[in-house]
Each structure stands twice: as structure tokens, then as C-alpha cells.
C-alpha positions as CSV (number, residue, x, y, z in Angstrom):
1,M,0.2,0.1,0.0
2,P,1.4,3.4,-1.1
3,A,2.4,5.7,2.1
4,S,-0.3,8.5,1.0
5,E,-3.3,5.8,1.3
6,L,-2.0,4.5,4.4
7,D,-1.7,7.9,5.8
8,A,-5.2,8.8,4.4
9,A,-6.5,5.7,6.1
10,V,-5.2,6.3,9.3
11,R,-6.1,10.1,9.5
12,H,-9.6,9.0,8.5
13,V,-9.8,6.6,11.4
14,V,-8.1,8.9,14.0
15,A,-10.3,11.8,12.8
16,R,-13.7,9.4,13.2
17,Q,-12.7,7.9,16.5
18,F,-11.7,11.0,18.3
19,R,-14.3,13.0,16.5
20,V,-11.9,15.9,15.3
21,P,-11.8,17.2,11.5
22,P,-9.0,15.3,9.6
23,D,-7.1,18.6,8.7
24,E,-6.3,19.2,12.6
25,L,-4.3,16.1,12.6
26,S,-0.9,17.0,12.5
27,G,2.2,15.2,12.8
28,D,3.4,16.4,16.5
29,L,-0.5,16.2,17.8
30,D,-0.3,14.3,21.3
31,L,-2.5,11.5,21.1
32,V,-2.9,11.6,24.8
33,D,-3.2,15.3,26.1
34,D,-4.5,16.8,22.6
35,L,-7.1,14.0,21.7
36,G,-7.5,12.6,25.2
37,M,-6.6,8.8,24.2
38,D,-6.7,6.3,27.2
39,D,-6.4,2.7,27.4
40,D,-9.8,1.9,26.0
41,S,-9.7,4.4,23.1
42,A,-6.1,3.1,22.5
43,R,-7.6,-0.4,21.8
44,S,-10.3,0.6,19.9
45,L,-8.2,2.8,17.7
46,L,-5.9,0.1,17.1
47,T,-8.7,-2.4,16.0
48,A,-10.5,0.5,14.0
49,V,-6.9,1.0,12.2
50,G,-6.6,-2.7,11.7
51,D,-10.3,-2.9,10.2
52,S,-9.5,-0.1,7.8
53,L,-6.2,-1.6,6.5
54,D,-7.5,-5.4,6.7
55,A,-4.7,-6.0,8.9
56,S,-4.2,-7.1,12.7
57,F,-1.8,-5.5,14.8
58,P,-0.2,-6.6,18.4
59,D,-1.5,-5.5,21.3
60,D,1.9,-3.3,22.1
61,L,1.8,-1.6,18.8
62,L,1.0,1.7,20.6
63,D,3.7,1.3,23.4
64,G,5.9,4.1,22.8
65,V,3.6,5.7,20.6
66,Y,3.1,9.5,21.9
67,T,2.3,11.5,18.7
68,Y,0.2,11.4,15.3
69,D,3.4,10.7,13.6
70,D,4.4,8.2,15.9
71,L,1.0,6.5,15.3
72,T,1.7,6.2,11.4
73,E,5.2,5.5,11.6
74,A,4.0,2.4,13.8
75,V,1.2,1.2,11.4
76,R,3.5,1.7,8.4
77,I,6.0,-0.4,10.1
78,A,3.7,-3.0,11.1
79,I,2.3,-3.7,7.8
80,G,5.6,-4.0,6.1
81,G,5.5,-0.6,4.4
């Protein structure tokens, strides 16, 4: 999957999950401080991103993920892109 498609899919899911406009999702946006991500919403986000990309991710994928850029990079690495 091209990086632009992956990024668009992640952006769409994050925007929907946290009810924010997609254009507000910048690379340094803090998932916890800015979006209020907690353990429950992190699990839900991981499932939704996986469903969107027809992939499954390990539970620890979000370990060390703090920003929107961290998230897209972790997903990219996890799917081999």
C-alpha cells in the first residue's frame, strides 16, 4: 500500500474515533494530551485502524506511540511499508 493511502486511512480513522476534523491531525499532535486517548480508546483505535487496513496488530503496537506521526510510523512498520 502506498504511504499516501496508508496515511489517509489512518487519518480518517483517527478523525472518526476522536471526532476531530482530519485537517487538525498534525504530526506532532499528542494522542493523549490533545485527543484524550486512554487505554480503552487506544484499543478501539488499534482495532479500527486494523479493520480499515485489513490488518491485525499486536497489542503492544502503541507502546512508545505518543504523537500522530508516531502512530502512522508504527502502523507503516507493522504492515511492512
